[in-house]
DSSP file (Angstrom, degrees, kcal/mol; ACC not computed):
  #  RESIDUE AA STRUCTURE BP1 BP2  ACC     N-H-->O    O-->H-N    N-H-->O    O-->H-N    TCO  KAPPA ALPHA  PHI   PSI    X-CA   Y-CA   Z-CA
    1    1 A M     >        0   0    0      0, 0.0     4,-1.9     0, 0.0     5,-0.1   0.000 360.0 360.0 360.0 -48.1   -4.3   12.1  -20.4
    2    2 A W  H  >  +     0   0    0      1,-0.2     4,-2.8     2,-0.2     5,-0.2   0.871 360.0  56.4 -64.2 -36.4   -1.9    9.3  -21.0
    3    3 A L  H  > S+     0   0    0      1,-0.2     4,-2.6     2,-0.2    -1,-0.2   0.920 107.2  49.1 -60.6 -43.4   -2.1    8.2  -17.4
    4    4 A G  H  > S+     0   0    0      2,-0.2     4,-2.2     1,-0.2    -1,-0.2   0.897 111.9  48.2 -62.2 -41.7   -5.9    7.9  -17.6
    5    5 A I  H  X S+     0   0    0     -4,-1.9     4,-2.5     2,-0.2    -2,-0.2   0.924 112.4  48.6 -65.5 -44.5   -5.6    5.8  -20.8
    6    6 A L  H  X S+     0   0    0     -4,-2.8     4,-2.5     1,-0.2    -2,-0.2   0.901 111.5  49.8 -63.1 -41.3   -2.9    3.5  -19.3
    7    7 A L  H  X S+     0   0    0     -4,-2.6     4,-2.2     2,-0.2    -1,-0.2   0.903 111.4  49.1 -63.8 -40.8   -5.0    3.0  -16.1
    8    8 A A  H  X S+     0   0    0     -4,-2.2     4,-2.0     2,-0.2    -2,-0.2   0.916 112.5  47.1 -65.2 -43.3   -8.1    2.2  -18.2
    9    9 A L  H  X S+     0   0    0     -4,-2.5     4,-2.3     2,-0.2    -2,-0.2   0.900 111.4  52.0 -64.7 -40.3   -6.1   -0.3  -20.3
   10   10 A G  H  X S+     0   0    0     -4,-2.5     4,-2.2     1,-0.2    -2,-0.2   0.899 108.1  51.4 -62.2 -40.9   -4.6   -1.9  -17.2
   11   11 A A  H  X S+     0   0    0     -4,-2.2     4,-2.9     1,-0.2     5,-0.3   0.896 109.9  49.9 -63.0 -40.2   -8.1   -2.3  -15.7
   12   12 A L  H  X S+     0   0    0     -4,-2.0     4,-2.2     1,-0.2    -2,-0.2   0.905 111.1  48.9 -65.1 -40.8   -9.3   -4.0  -18.8
   13   13 A L  H  < S+     0   0    0     -4,-2.3    -2,-0.2     2,-0.2    -1,-0.2   0.885 117.7  41.0 -65.5 -38.4   -6.3   -6.4  -18.8
   14   14 A I  H  < S+     0   0    0     -4,-2.2    -2,-0.2    -5,-0.2    -1,-0.2   0.935 133.8  16.0 -75.5 -47.6   -6.8   -7.2  -15.1
   15   15 A G  H >< S-     0   0    0     -4,-2.9     3,-0.7     1,-0.3    -3,-0.2   0.393  94.6-130.3-114.7   3.7  -10.6   -7.5  -15.0
   16   16 A G  T 3<  -     0   0    0     -4,-2.2    -1,-0.3    -5,-0.3    -2,-0.1  -0.461  59.9 -41.5  78.6-156.0  -11.8   -7.8  -18.6
   17   17 A C  T 3  S+     0   0    0     -2,-0.1    -1,-0.2    -4,-0.1     3,-0.1   0.531 112.7  89.1 -89.6  -6.6  -14.6   -5.7  -19.9
   18   18 A G  S <  S-     0   0    0     -3,-0.7     2,-0.5     1,-0.2    -3,-0.1  -0.045  97.9 -62.1 -80.8-172.7  -16.8   -5.9  -16.8
   19   19 A D        -     0   0    0      1,-0.1     3,-0.4     2,-0.0    -1,-0.2  -0.613  46.7-172.7 -72.5 118.0  -16.9   -3.7  -13.6
   20   20 A T    >>  +     0   0    0     -2,-0.5     3,-1.4     1,-0.2     4,-1.1   0.415  59.4  97.4 -95.8   1.3  -13.4   -4.1  -12.0
   21   21 A R  T 34 S+     0   0    0      1,-0.3    -1,-0.2     2,-0.2     3,-0.2   0.823  85.7  48.2 -61.5 -30.5  -14.2   -2.1   -8.8
   22   22 A A  T 34 S+     0   0    0     -3,-0.4    64,-0.7     1,-0.2    -1,-0.3   0.564 115.6  44.0 -85.8  -8.0  -14.9   -5.3   -6.9
   23   23 A S  T <4 S+     0   0    0     -3,-1.4    -2,-0.2     1,-0.2    -1,-0.2   0.497 113.4  35.6-117.2  -4.1  -11.7   -7.1   -8.1
   24   24 A A  S  < S-     0   0    0     -4,-1.1    -1,-0.2    -3,-0.2     3,-0.1  -0.998  82.0-102.5-148.6 146.2   -8.9   -4.5   -7.8
   25   25 A P        -     0   0    0      0, 0.0     2,-0.2     0, 0.0    48,-0.2  -0.251  54.3 -88.9 -60.5 157.1   -7.9   -1.7   -5.5
   26   26 A L  E     -A   72   0A   0     46,-0.7    46,-2.6    45,-0.1     2,-0.2  -0.507  45.1-119.9 -67.5 132.4   -8.7    1.8   -6.8
   27   27 A A  E     -A   71   0A   0     -2,-0.2    44,-0.2    44,-0.2    -1,-0.1  -0.509  30.6-161.3 -73.5 141.6   -5.7    3.1   -8.8
   28   28 A G        -     0   0    0     42,-0.6     2,-0.2    -2,-0.2     9,-0.1  -0.917  25.6 -99.6-123.5 151.7   -4.2    6.3   -7.4
   29   29 A P        +     0   0    0      0, 0.0     7,-0.6     0, 0.0     2,-0.3  -0.488  47.2 178.3 -68.7 134.7   -2.0    8.9   -9.1
   30   30 A T        +     0   0    0     -2,-0.2     5,-0.2     5,-0.2    15,-0.0  -0.888  11.0 148.0-132.4 165.4    1.7    8.4   -8.3
   31   31 A G    >   -     0   0    0     -2,-0.3     3,-2.2     4,-0.0     0, 0.0  -0.947  65.0 -61.8-174.9-173.7    4.9   10.0   -9.2
   32   32 A P  T 3  S+     0   0    0      0, 0.0     3,-0.1     0, 0.0    -1,-0.0   0.778 134.2  46.2 -60.5 -26.2    8.3   10.9   -7.8
   33   33 A D  T 3  S-     0   0    0      1,-0.4     2,-0.2    -3,-0.0    -3,-0.0   0.181 119.5-109.7-100.7  17.2    6.8   13.0   -5.1
   34   34 A G    <   -     0   0    0     -3,-2.2    -1,-0.4     2,-0.0     2,-0.3  -0.561  35.0-110.0  91.7-157.8    4.1   10.4   -4.2
   35   35 A G        -     0   0    0     -5,-0.2     2,-0.3    -2,-0.2    -5,-0.2  -0.877  17.1-114.3-158.7-172.4    0.5   10.7   -4.9
   36   36 A T        -     0   0    0     -7,-0.6     6,-0.1    -2,-0.3    36,-0.1  -0.940  14.1-156.3-136.5 158.8   -2.9   11.1   -3.3
   37   37 A C        -     0   0    0     -2,-0.3     3,-0.1     4,-0.2     4,-0.1  -0.894  34.7 -91.0-127.7 160.4   -6.0    9.1   -2.8
   38   38 A P    >   -     0   0    0      0, 0.0     3,-1.6     0, 0.0    -1,-0.1  -0.200  64.0 -70.4 -63.0 164.3   -9.6   10.2   -2.2
   39   39 A A  T 3  S+     0   0    0      1,-0.3     3,-0.1     3,-0.0     0, 0.0  -0.269 123.8  28.7 -55.7 140.8  -10.8   10.5    1.5
   40   40 A G  T 3  S+     0   0    0      1,-0.3    35,-2.7    -3,-0.1     2,-0.3   0.473 103.5 101.2  85.0   2.4  -11.1    7.1    3.2
   41   41 A K  E <   -B   74   0A   0     -3,-1.6     2,-0.4    33,-0.2    -1,-0.3  -0.797  59.9-144.1-117.0 160.2   -8.4    5.6    1.0
   42   42 A F  E     -B   73   0A   0     31,-2.6    31,-2.4    -2,-0.3     2,-0.7  -0.993  10.4-140.8-127.0 126.8   -4.7    4.8    1.7
   43   43 A L  E     -B   72   0A   0     -2,-0.4     2,-1.7    29,-0.2    29,-0.2  -0.782  15.0-143.8 -86.1 114.2   -2.0    5.0   -0.9
   44   44 A Y        +     0   0    0     27,-2.3    26,-2.7    -2,-0.7     2,-0.4  -0.602  50.4 136.6 -82.5  85.8    0.4    2.1   -0.3
   45   45 A D        +     0   0    0     -2,-1.7     2,-0.2    24,-0.2    23,-0.2  -0.883  26.3 155.3-135.8  95.0    3.6    3.9   -1.2
   46   46 A D  E     -C   67   0B   0     21,-2.3    21,-3.4    -2,-0.4     2,-0.4  -0.720  30.5-145.0-125.9 166.5    6.3    3.0    1.3
   47   47 A F  E     -C   66   0B   0     19,-0.3    51,-2.7    -2,-0.2    52,-0.5  -1.000   3.9-156.3-135.8 135.8   10.1    2.9    1.6
   48   48 A S  E     -C   65   0B   0     17,-2.7    17,-3.5    -2,-0.4    52,-0.2  -0.909  15.7-166.7-106.5 141.0   12.4    0.5    3.5
   49   49 A C        -     0   0    0     50,-2.2    15,-0.1    -2,-0.4    -2,-0.0  -0.921  28.1 -94.9-126.6 151.4   15.9    1.7    4.4
   50   50 A P        -     0   0    0      0, 0.0    50,-0.1     0, 0.0    -1,-0.1  -0.194  52.5 -90.4 -61.0 155.1   18.9   -0.2    5.7
   51   51 A P        -     0   0    0      0, 0.0     2,-2.1     0, 0.0    48,-0.0  -0.292  44.4-100.8 -64.1 153.0   19.5   -0.5    9.4
   52   52 A P        +     0   0    0      0, 0.0     3,-0.0     0, 0.0    47,-0.0  -0.505  64.0 156.2 -77.7  80.1   21.6    2.3   11.0
   53   53 A I        -     0   0    0     -2,-2.1     2,-0.1     1,-0.1     0, 0.0  -0.782  50.5 -96.1-105.0 151.0   24.8    0.3   11.2
   54   54 A P        -     0   0    0      0, 0.0     2,-0.3     0, 0.0    -1,-0.1  -0.419  42.3-155.1 -63.9 136.3   28.3    1.9   11.4
   55   55 A L        -     0   0    0     -2,-0.1     3,-0.1     4,-0.1     6,-0.1  -0.828  22.5-100.0-111.2 151.6   30.0    2.0    8.0
   56   56 A E    >   -     0   0    0     -2,-0.3     3,-2.4     1,-0.1    -1,-0.1  -0.347  58.0 -80.7 -63.8 151.3   33.7    2.1    7.1
   57   57 A A  T 3  S+     0   0    0      1,-0.3    -1,-0.1    -2,-0.0     0, 0.0  -0.292 119.3  17.0 -55.2 132.7   35.0    5.5    6.3
   58   58 A G  T 3  S+     0   0    0      1,-0.3    -1,-0.3    -3,-0.1    -2,-0.1   0.344  91.3 128.1  85.9  -6.2   34.2    6.4    2.7
   59   59 A T    <   -     0   0    0     -3,-2.4    -1,-0.3     1,-0.0    -4,-0.1  -0.730  58.4-130.0 -84.6 122.2   31.5    3.7    2.4
   60   60 A P        -     0   0    0      0, 0.0    -4,-0.1     0, 0.0    -1,-0.0  -0.398  24.3-106.0 -70.9 148.3   28.3    5.2    1.0
   61   61 A K        -     0   0    0      1,-0.1    -6,-0.0    -2,-0.1     0, 0.0  -0.546  41.8-107.7 -69.6 133.0   25.1    4.4    2.9
   62   62 A P        -     0   0    0      0, 0.0    -1,-0.1     0, 0.0    -3,-0.0  -0.300  41.2-105.8 -60.7 148.2   23.0    1.9    0.9
   63   63 A P        -     0   0    0      0, 0.0     2,-0.1     0, 0.0     0, 0.0  -0.265  30.6-104.3 -73.9 161.4   19.9    3.5   -0.7
   64   64 A C        -     0   0    0    -15,-0.1   -15,-0.2   -14,-0.0   -17,-0.0  -0.467  33.3-131.2 -77.8 157.8   16.3    3.0    0.5
   65   65 A T  E     -C   48   0B   0    -17,-3.5   -17,-2.7    -2,-0.1    33,-0.1  -0.940  15.3-118.6-117.0 131.6   14.0    0.7   -1.5
   66   66 A P  E     -C   47   0B   0      0, 0.0     2,-0.3     0, 0.0   -19,-0.3  -0.435  35.4-175.0 -65.3 140.7   10.5    1.5   -2.7
   67   67 A E  E     +C   46   0B   0    -21,-3.4   -21,-2.3    -2,-0.1     3,-0.2  -0.900  34.2  52.0-130.3 159.9    7.8   -0.8   -1.2
   68   68 A G  S    S-     0   0    0     -2,-0.3   -23,-0.1   -23,-0.2   -25,-0.0  -0.162  80.2 -92.6 101.0 166.4    4.1   -1.0   -1.9
   69   69 A D        -     0   0    0      2,-0.2   -24,-0.2   -25,-0.1    -1,-0.1   0.436  47.6-127.3 -98.8  -1.0    1.9   -1.4   -4.9
   70   70 A H        +     0   0    0    -26,-2.7   -42,-0.6     1,-0.2     2,-0.3   0.797  68.5 123.3  60.2  31.4    1.3    2.4   -5.3
   71   71 A L  E     -A   27   0A   0    -27,-0.3   -27,-2.3   -44,-0.2     2,-0.4  -0.829  67.4-107.6-118.0 159.1   -2.5    1.8   -5.3
   72   72 A C  E     -AB  26  43A   0    -46,-2.6   -46,-0.7    -2,-0.3     2,-0.3  -0.728  36.1-167.7 -85.6 133.4   -5.3    3.3   -3.2
   73   73 A H  E     - B   0  42A   0    -31,-2.4   -31,-2.6    -2,-0.4     2,-0.3  -0.922  28.1-101.2-122.7 147.9   -6.8    0.8   -0.7
   74   74 A E  E     - B   0  41A   0     -2,-0.3    36,-2.1   -33,-0.2   -33,-0.2  -0.492  33.4-139.1 -67.7 127.1  -10.0    1.2    1.4
   75   75 A R  B     +D  109   0C   0    -35,-2.7     2,-0.3    -2,-0.3    34,-0.2  -0.519  29.2 178.2 -78.3 156.8   -9.4    2.2    5.0
   76   76 A C        -     0   0    0     32,-1.4    32,-0.2    -2,-0.2     3,-0.1  -0.983  39.9-156.7-155.3 163.0  -11.5    0.5    7.6
   77   77 A S  S    S-     0   0    0      1,-0.5     2,-0.3    -2,-0.3    -1,-0.1   0.617  88.7  -0.5-109.8 -30.6  -12.2    0.1   11.4
   78   78 A S  S >  S-     0   0    0     30,-0.1     3,-2.0    13,-0.0    -1,-0.5  -0.940  81.7 -95.2-150.5 168.9  -13.7   -3.4   11.1
   79   79 A S  G >  S+     0   0    0     -2,-0.3     3,-1.4     1,-0.3    12,-0.1   0.730 116.8  72.8 -62.7 -21.1  -14.5   -6.0    8.5
   80   80 A A  G 3  S+     0   0    0      1,-0.3    -1,-0.3    10,-0.1     9,-0.1   0.758  91.3  58.7 -63.5 -23.2  -18.0   -4.5    8.4
   81   81 A D  G <  S+     0   0    0     -3,-2.0     2,-0.9     1,-0.1    -1,-0.3   0.624  85.6  91.2 -78.3 -13.4  -16.5   -1.5    6.6
   82   82 A C    <   +     0   0    0     -3,-1.4    -1,-0.1    -4,-0.3     8,-0.1  -0.741  43.2 165.1 -93.0 104.5  -15.2   -3.7    3.7
   83   83 A V        +     0   0    0     -2,-0.9    -1,-0.2     3,-0.0    -2,-0.0   0.605  47.1  96.7 -95.3 -14.2  -17.8   -3.9    1.0
   84   84 A D    >   -     0   0    0      3,-0.4     3,-1.8     1,-0.2   -62,-0.1  -0.678  66.1-149.8 -77.7 117.7  -15.5   -5.3   -1.8
   85   85 A P  T 3  S+     0   0    0      0, 0.0    -1,-0.2     0, 0.0   -62,-0.1   0.735  97.3  57.8 -62.6 -20.5  -16.1   -9.1   -1.8
   86   86 A A  T 3  S+     0   0    0    -64,-0.7   -63,-0.1     1,-0.3    -2,-0.0   0.660 116.9  33.8 -80.3 -15.7  -12.5   -9.6   -3.0
   87   87 A R  S <  S+     0   0    0     -3,-1.8    -3,-0.4   -65,-0.1    -1,-0.3  -0.592  71.0 149.1-137.1  71.6  -11.2   -7.8    0.1
   88   88 A P        +     0   0    0      0, 0.0     2,-0.5     0, 0.0    -6,-0.3   0.496  47.0  84.9 -88.0  -2.3  -13.6   -8.6    2.9
   89   89 A Y  E     -E  111   0C   0     22,-1.9    22,-3.6    -8,-0.1     2,-0.9  -0.872  63.9-147.0-111.1 127.1  -11.2   -8.4    5.9
   90   90 A C  E     +E  110   0C   0     -2,-0.5     2,-0.3    20,-0.2    20,-0.2  -0.799  42.7 153.5 -86.3 109.3  -10.1   -5.3    7.8
   91   91 A R  E     -E  109   0C   0     18,-2.4    18,-2.5    -2,-0.9     2,-0.5  -0.893  47.0 -93.0-138.0 164.5   -6.5   -6.1    8.7
   92   92 A I  E     -E  108   0C   0     -2,-0.3    25,-2.2    16,-0.2     2,-0.6  -0.668  26.3-156.6 -85.0 127.0   -3.3   -4.3    9.5
   93   93 A L  E     -E  107   0C   0     14,-3.0    14,-1.6    -2,-0.5     2,-0.2  -0.916  21.5-134.9 -96.0 118.8   -0.9   -3.6    6.7
   94   94 A G  E     -E  106   0C   0     -2,-0.6     2,-0.4    12,-0.2     9,-0.2  -0.526  19.8-156.8 -76.6 142.6    2.6   -3.2    8.2
   95   95 A L  E     -E  105   0C   0     10,-3.1    10,-1.3    -2,-0.2     9,-1.3  -0.946  22.4-151.1-123.8 141.7    4.7   -0.3    6.9
   96   96 A Y    >   -     0   0    0     -2,-0.4     3,-0.9     7,-0.2     5,-0.3   0.871  23.5-164.3 -71.2 -39.5    8.5    0.3    6.9
   97   97 A A  T 3  S-     0   0    0      1,-0.3   -49,-0.1     5,-0.1     3,-0.1   0.865  74.2 -46.3  53.2  41.1    8.0    4.1    7.0
   98   98 A G  T 3  S+     0   0    0    -51,-2.7    -1,-0.3     1,-0.3   -50,-0.2   0.633 122.0  97.7  82.1  14.1   11.6    4.6    6.0
   99   99 A H  S <  S-     0   0    0     -3,-0.9   -50,-2.2   -52,-0.5    -1,-0.3  -0.486  84.6-100.1-120.8-167.6   13.1    2.1    8.4
  100  100 A D  S    S+     0   0    0    -52,-0.2     2,-0.4    -2,-0.2   -52,-0.1   0.307  95.3  69.2-103.8   8.9   14.3   -1.5    8.2
  101  101 A W  S >  S-     0   0    0     -5,-0.3     3,-1.0    -6,-0.1    -2,-0.2  -0.988  71.4-139.5-129.4 137.7   11.3   -3.3    9.7
  102  102 A N  T 3  S+     0   0    0     -2,-0.4    -6,-0.1     1,-0.3     3,-0.1   0.371  96.9  58.2 -81.3   7.9    7.9   -3.7    8.1
  103  103 A C  T 3   +     0   0    0     -9,-0.2    -1,-0.3    -7,-0.1    -7,-0.2  -0.026  61.5 113.9-125.4  32.4    5.9   -3.1   11.3
  104  104 A N  S <  S-     0   0    0     -9,-1.3     2,-0.3    -3,-1.0    -8,-0.2   0.906  97.7  -8.0 -65.1 -40.8    7.2    0.3   12.4
  105  105 A V  E    S- E   0  95C   0    -10,-1.3   -10,-3.1    17,-0.2     2,-0.3  -0.902  74.5-157.1-142.6 170.5    3.7    1.6   11.8
  106  106 A G  E     -fE 124  94C   0     17,-2.3    19,-2.6    -2,-0.3     2,-0.3  -0.928   7.5-149.4-145.8 170.5    0.6    0.1   10.3
  107  107 A V  E     - E   0  93C   0    -14,-1.6   -14,-3.0    -2,-0.3     2,-0.6  -0.994  22.5-123.9-143.0 139.6   -2.7    1.0    8.6
  108  108 A R  E     + E   0  92C   0     -2,-0.3   -32,-1.4   -16,-0.2     2,-0.3  -0.767  44.0 158.9 -87.0 119.9   -6.0   -0.8    8.7
  109  109 A I  E     -DE  75  91C   0    -18,-2.5   -18,-2.4    -2,-0.6     2,-0.4  -0.916  48.9 -92.9-134.2 161.8   -7.2   -1.6    5.1
  110  110 A C  E     - E   0  90C   0    -36,-2.1     2,-0.3    -2,-0.3   -20,-0.2  -0.646  55.1-177.2 -75.9 127.8   -9.5   -4.0    3.5
  111  111 A R  E     - E   0  89C   0    -22,-3.6   -22,-1.9    -2,-0.4   -29,-0.0  -0.787  40.0-121.0-129.3 167.6   -7.5   -7.1    2.5
  112  112 A E  S    S+     0   0    0     -2,-0.3     2,-0.3   -25,-0.2    -1,-0.1   0.806  94.9  51.7 -75.2 -32.1   -7.9  -10.4    0.7
  113  113 A T  S    S-     0   0    0      2,-0.2    -2,-0.2   -24,-0.1   -24,-0.1  -0.731  79.2-126.2-113.1 158.0   -6.7  -12.5    3.7
  114  114 A A  S    S+     0   0    0     -2,-0.3     2,-0.4     2,-0.0   -24,-0.1  -0.055  78.1  96.5 -92.3  32.7   -7.8  -12.6    7.3
  115  115 A T        -     0   0    0    -26,-0.1     2,-0.2   -24,-0.0    -2,-0.2  -0.941  65.7-133.1-124.7 147.3   -4.3  -12.1    8.7
  116  116 A D        -     0   0    0     -2,-0.4   -23,-0.2   -25,-0.1    -2,-0.0  -0.607  15.9-133.2 -87.2 155.0   -2.4   -9.0   10.0
  117  117 A D  S    S+     0   0    0    -25,-2.2   -24,-0.1    -2,-0.2    -1,-0.1   0.800  88.0  60.4 -73.8 -29.8    1.2   -8.3    8.9
  118  118 A C        -     0   0    0    -26,-0.2   -26,-0.1     1,-0.1    -2,-0.1  -0.826  70.0-145.1-111.1 136.9    2.4   -7.6   12.4
  119  119 A P  S    S+     0   0    0      0, 0.0     2,-0.3     0, 0.0    -1,-0.1   0.839  93.0  33.8 -66.8 -32.5    2.4   -9.9   15.4
  120  120 A N  S    S-     0   0    0    -17,-0.1    -2,-0.0     0, 0.0     0, 0.0  -0.880 103.2 -93.6-117.9 153.0    1.7   -6.9   17.8
  121  121 A D        -     0   0    0     -2,-0.3     3,-0.1    -5,-0.0   -18,-0.0  -0.540  43.6-155.5 -69.0 114.7   -0.4   -3.9   17.0
  122  122 A P        -     0   0    0      0, 0.0   -17,-0.2     0, 0.0   -18,-0.1  -0.369  39.0 -74.3 -78.7 168.0    2.0   -1.2   15.7
  123  123 A P        -     0   0    0      0, 0.0   -17,-2.3     0, 0.0     2,-0.3  -0.415  59.4-128.6 -57.4 139.2    1.1    2.5   15.9
  124  124 A L  B      f  106   0C   0    -19,-0.2   -17,-0.2     1,-0.1   -32,-0.0  -0.710 360.0 360.0 -99.0 145.6   -1.5    3.2   13.3
  125  125 A R              0   0    0    -19,-2.6   -18,-0.2    -2,-0.3    -1,-0.1   0.374 360.0 360.0 -90.4 360.0   -1.5    5.9   10.6
């Protein structure tokens, strides 16, 4: 119940009293075990981890860092699939996927800008 109220208040703060669907990604439920989005959406919930370098004995491995906005984004195959005027471009979002580079894998989502994150096409999720 509180999550729904907080999401509604956040939508009002971001977009005012009007319809905010065209100006913000769909909010998705998140938590320590991740979250889910409706079919056709992608939950941007990623982790970057330090490179696998040798550490001195007794030195703990640095922790992984959460990445992403934890929101649901529209998946797409081409810009024709992107109906939100605020996100008209179908482009690749690069993902760390638990590694140290943001283009280990990617996902095509509707975005604000007409550029991909990765110089070469990574494997897609």
